[in-house]
C-alpha positions, 0 to 999 in steps of 0.5 A: 621474329622479335628475337631476330630483330633485336639481335640484328639491331644490337649485333649490327650496331657493334661496329658503330660502337667500337668505332664511336664508343659514345654510341655504346652509351645510347645502346646500353641505355636503350637496352637498360630502360626499354629492355626490348629483349623482354618483349620477345619470347625466344632466345633473346629473352635472356640473352646478355645484350647489355654485357655485349654492348658494354664490352664493345663500348669499353673495347672501343674506349681503349682505342679512341681519342674521343673521350674526356676525363671526368670533370672534377668538381664538388659533385663528382668528388662526392659521387666518387667518394660514395662509390668508394664508400659502398665498396668499403662497406661491401668489404666489411659486409655482414654477409659478403656472399650476398653483398658482393653480387649486389655490389657488382650490379650497382658498380656496373650502373656507376661505371656506365654513368661515369662513362656517360660523363667521359663520352657524351660531351657535346650538345648533340650527343646529350640531346640524343641520350635524353631522347633515348632514355625518355622514349625507352621509359616513355614506351611503357608510359604511353603503352600503360596510359592506353591500357588504363584509358581502355580498361578504366584503370581497373588493372595495374600497369606493370613494366618488363619482368625481371628488371628494375622497372618490372614492379608497378611502383618502380615503373610509375617512378621512372615515368615520373622521372622521364616526364620532365625530359619529354617536356624538355623535348616538347619545348625544343621540338622543331616540328609540329608533328613531334610536339603533338606526339610528345604531348600525347605521350606526356598525357598517356604517362599521367594516366599510366602513373595513376594506373599504377595504383601506387600511393607513393607515385601519386604523391611524387607525381603531384610534387613533380608536376608542381615543380614542372610548372614552377621551373618549366617554360610555357607555364600557361600551357602547363597549367591548362594541360593539367586543369583540363586533363588531370580531373578527367583522368582521376574521375575515370579511375575505379573505386578501388583506386580512391579507396587505396589513395584514402589509406594514405591518411590512415596508414596506421591501419595499413599492414603494408605501410606499417611494415615499411615503417618497421623496416625503416626503424630497422635500418636506423638500428642497423646503422646505429649498430655498425658504422658501415651498416650491414652491406648490400642486401642486409635487410634479412630476418637474421639481421632483424633479430640481431639488431632490432629484437623489439621490431622482430617481436612486433613483426612476429606478434602484430605484423604480417610476419614478413621481414621487409626490405627498406622500401625507401632509398634513404633507409636502404642506404642508411641500413646498408652503408651507415650514416656516412653512406646516407650523408654521401648519398644525400650530398650527391643529390644536393650538389647535383641539384645545386649544379643544375642551379649553377647552369641556370645562372650561367645561361641566364643572359645567354640566348644561345644556351637557353637549351642548357637552362631548360634541360638543367631545370628539367633535370632538377624536376626529375630529381625532385620526383625521384627524391619524393617517390624514392622515399617509398621505394628501395631504388637507391641504385637506380641507373636512371637517377645516376644518369640524371646526375651525369647529365647535369655534370655534362651540362655544367662542363659544356656551359663552362667550355662555352663561357671560356672558349680558351679552356676548350680542349675537346673534340674539333668543332665543339663550339660550332656544335653547341651553337647548332640547333637541337636537330642538327647533325654534329661534325665528326660524330 
């Protein structure tokens, strides 16, 4: 039954996507983050829904006038340079047979993030995208939170198998990244019922992060909540929520959870932590050995032995015998794309955060654009969560992160158009759409 429902939703949405390609971004995001087909057991489980939606979106894009070019700025230039550099490093990769399929997966994510900038160019569309992303990932946060509260946190919280979110650590990071989005939606909700539902979802997401038993997620979640309080509105409400809920959630966690968290201060005695540190050291050695790094998926035993014989000896003699992947967004990019790739990757994050600050400055005295400032601040909080949690996970090409960057680019473009009405050359009614309340329906969409 689930297979049929999912198939009907996707196939039924194809005419809409062809007519209005921007809706394809919503469908693609729903399929990519919630992975509803992974909740089925039949033919839909492995059906390539995302490819079908992507093809319909690109086909619709060919025949629509409802699109813009990519707004050129320091952020978008650096972003495009990073994509180009990844392509170059793949061309020169140590093992092209492995690197090119990984490049293909990464480039699909980049293409749809860039399509987001071209098609999601009004307030209503942007808010709709935030809703889709937040609820798609939030579904697992809410479900996992209930699971944790019911079972006392003994079992781990996992995401949909065979996806970016399948691993408990990756799911926890994704939940941390969408919690600021949920808070933005909470602050802009028009009905009490929606606010209550979003508030419950945020609390359940906190429980789900704890239930992942991820040490990195615990650190990232703490930093994210601190920034949420610093940059969010309703600081008193945030503080009260944290003070009243977090101690209760933590106290109800099992002894195994506390024992795992305590290993943060004794990482030298933890084989898993030391394995990651060896992988980080290897990433540095491979980048030092090749300007372009090793290319995608180059953290292999063969390359360990070639570029880091001393580390190889440690793994064989004193380690667990595993030649680990990077387990860090920074060292993964460094090892696979060299120091130039890491510099570009960091610049994307830095310029995106700065662009968010530019939006905040631009709307400071504009009550009609307060929503844009709120969203920009929450995107910054999400990026901080990714920057901290990603230090312990190899999700360098995580689509959610690049969607955050795309949202900031769109926000800046919308605010610039509002600030300079004469420069607006987009769809009819753009200014009216920006003035409209969050829940209203945009003209012509």
